[in-house]
C-alpha angles and dihedrals in degrees: 000000000000089000091060093048092048090049092051092049092048091049094047092052094053102035123137104356102051126052122211118242117190091334107180115220140167119227136174115232127212091274091058092252121141113235131187114224141179115220129198120184135194126186115222129187127206111179108309093338125095124209131192120217113197125183113198126194123190107226098170095113092043090055093047091051091048091051090048092051090049091048092049091049091054104032142058109249095215103049097019088229121136111275134228093275093053092044093052092051092049092047092051091049092046092051090055092047096048095053091080093052137053093236121125124240119206135197115201118190118195125194120183112236104210105019094123088063090069094049091048096048106031104018136248094291090067090038087061090049090052090054090050090051092048091049091052092048091051091049089057091055101042119083116235089243090069131063123241117193140167114235093192138277108024096331124111129179135199128204108209107203128205100348111177096208143006092258091070091056094044091048091055090049091052092050092051091046090054091049090058091056090072117084128245111226118219126165089353092304126115115227120194102202103172123196134236109216127197124188134195125180133207128251096016101052102030142332100219130077094234091047094050093049092047092051093046087052091051090050090049090051089052091052091051092045089054091058103285130246093088141085131246133193113221119260129176090242090068092072090067089056092053091048090048091052092048088054092045093050092050092056095035091063089059099040099090094049089048091049091232096145121094134175126237120196126220112203121239116208131206101234095207097052102021089230126144103246105162150344141228113234111224125187123234128185117219099189119194091218102031103033121220109356117199116233090238088067100049110023094074090046090050089052093051095048096043092242089118091082094062094038093048091050090052091052093053092045094048092046092049093049091051091044089055090054091052089046090055089049090059103264092130095151094053119114126200120207123204128187117232121205121226093242092049093047093053094057108117092228096045095111092048091051092051090048091051092049091052091048095049095043096044092222115152106250093228088062090065126079121186115205121212132173129236092242090058094062108024092081095053110022095161094057092040092051092053094049094045092048088055092049092048089049087061089058097257122141119231122211127191106223127209089016115198097030097085134082104262114012098167092048091052093050092048098048104036132063095248116164100177134040118203111200111223114252092238090069091049090052090049091058087076094041103058141349093253090061091061090048091054093053091046090053093049093049092048093046092047092052092046087056090047094246128139113241123217124187117216126204099024105172109157140053090238091056091049093051094045092050092047090051091049090055097246108169105217140005141192133185146102092299085075105023142321116238107295133210113249096260093052092045091052089055088053090051093051091051092050 
C-alpha cells in the first residue's frame, strides 16, 4: 500500500498548479498485481468547479521487454552468465577504480581442454548441457565480489577484483583446477573435460583491459601447450613461445606437401629370447627452415590446428608400406606399432581409412598394432568399443599405451578389445627408486597375463631394469637400453643382423 500513499502525497503536493507529464508510477490492480503506468494530468475549470483529466498508460510489458533486451545485451543466453561485452565494461570500470588503491586486479581465462569430444560423440545438445554444468560449477567457486563471464564457445573468463596479494588469485585458480578434476555426467557417461587456465595481473602485467585479456590468453595458451588441465601465470617469456608456435604452424601446414616428415623406428625386444620382434614407428619432422623438430614441439600444435588427422594418416600409411617391404623380405613375424591421436581416432571414417591403407599397402593386418591411450577412450567407452571392435575384426592388434596413468585402467581393460598393455615408462623408472615401484610393475604384469594380454615395458634404460622385467615375466620391452629410435637405414642394418 506504500505505492498508493506515495502517489497520493505526490499528487497533493502538485495539485492544482503542476500537471504531470509522463509521471511513472507503480500501482496494484484489482487482482493484486503490480503494474507500471505512465500518468499525464490536465486541470480543467468549468465555472467554479475544477476537474482533473488523467490519461493512464500501462507500460508493464514495455518495461519487461526493455529489461529483457538489456539482459540479452549483457548476458550469454545459454549459461545466463555475463557476456564479453559486459565483462569488458566491468573490466574498464574496475581498472579506473583500482588506480587509486594498491589492490591487485586479475584476469583469469579458462578454456576447456576436451569439450569438442562431447559435441563429436553426443551432439551439440549435450555439448550445451556440458557448458551449463561447467558454468554452474564455476559459479560455486567464484566469490560474489568477482565477475564470472562466458566469452563464447568453451571459453570462460573471471575478473578478480581488489585482491590484496597474489595468493588470493592463485588460490582461486587452484580451486577451479580442482573443480575440473571431477567428471561431468551426460547420458550415463563420465566426461573429464579439464581446463587450461591463464592469468594476468594488474598492475604488473599490463594496465589496459585489452592488454590484460591478451596476456591471460597467452598464459592460457602456454598451459594448453604444456599438456592442458593446469594454470599458468603470465610471464614475458611466454610471448616467445607463442611466436615460435606461429612460426611452427606456418611451416607445419606445408610439411606434408614438401615431404618433410620421416619415420624413425624404435626396436621392440622379446625379453625371453632377446630377439628383435617389432618396432614402434615414431614421426620426425626434418624441416627445411627449422631443421629437425622434435615431436613434443609440433604434435600438440598439430592436434590444436586439426592437422593431426592428415599427419596421422600419413604415419599409418608410411608404416604399413614399410611393413609390407619387410614382410616381402621374409620378416613375417615382425609387428609394427603406430600411435593414434585422440582427435584422429574420433574421426567417423577412421576405421575405413585404416582399412583402405591396409588394402593399398598389402600389409597383413595382424602385422599392425595401433596404440591408444586410456584418456582417449575413458570419456566415451561406447563409441570407442564399437570402433575398436571393427579394427580388431580387420585383424589389427590394439595396445593401450601409457598404462596406469589414466582414470580407470581396469575398466578399460575389461570393456575394450585390448591385446597389448604397454606399461608407462614412469613405472619402469620407479622400479629403481623404491621397492613399491617394483611391486606395481609386478602387479601390472601379473594382471595383464591373467587377462590374457601381452605386456610391453616402455622406457627400459638399464641392465637392472631389463633383468627385473625378464624375471617378472614381462613379454616385450623397448627403450634406450636396447636402442633409441633409429632412421630407416640404421634400423634395416639392425634387422639384417638379427
